[in-house]
C-alpha positions, 0 to 999 in steps of 0.5 A: 248405918245399915240404911247406906250398906250395899252388896256389890254385885261382881261378875264371874271372876271379876275383881273389883279395883280400889276405890280411891280414897276421900283425899284423891277424890276431892282433889278430882272435884277441885279439878272438875270445879276448875274446868267448869268454872271456865265452861260456866265463863265461856257460856255466860259469855256466849249469853251476854249478848242475848241480854243487851250485854247487860250483866244478868239479874236476880229476876232473870230465873233463866240464867241460873236455869241455863248454868244448872242445864250446863254444869248437867251436860258437862258432867252427863256427857263425860261420865257416859264417854269414858267415865271420866272427867278431866279431874277423875282422869287426872288422878286416875278415878273412873266412874262406872256402874256396879257392874263395871260397864259404862253408864247409861243417861238415867244412871248418869242423870240420876248420879248427877241429881244424887250428887247434888244432894250430898253437896246440899247437905254441907258435903256430908255426902262425900264425907260418907265415903271415910266411914263406909266400908266399900268408900262409897258416897251417898251419890254412890249408893243412891245412884248405883254406881262408883269410883274405881282407882285405875293407875295407868289405865288407857281408856278406849274411844268411845263406840 
C-alpha cells in the first residue's frame, strides 16, 4: 500500500543505522511489558489505601484511567529522556524522530496514542514492519519517529 510509504529525510552526510527486525522489537516490547506490569502493580499498591483497601470495581472508572496515565508517563518519560526504555536499551534499540533527534512531548504523546492504535488492530501495526521497505510500523509512520538498531552505543545523560 502506498498510503504508508514514507521518504525518510536525511541530514546532509548522515547515514541511518539499520532498523531493528520484528523479533528484536517484540523482545523489547516483552521486556517493557514486564517492567510496566511491575510499575502498575506498584501504582495499584499506592492507590489501594485511597479505596479503603478494597479491590477496585468496574464502576470505578477512574482506576483504569489512573493506570492508563501511569503507562503514558512511563513511556513518554523514557522516550523523551534518552529515547530508550529498559527493553529498548537491553536490545540495543533507540527511538528518535526522523532527523535522529530526541522526541519532544508532542512527538512522544502522538507515538503513544498511535501505538495504542497499532495494538488495537490485533497488533497489525507492529506486524507492518515486516512488509515496510523501511521496516517502520504504523505508529512509526503516524508519529514520524523511528527505531534504530544501535549496537554498543553509550547514551549520554539528558541535559
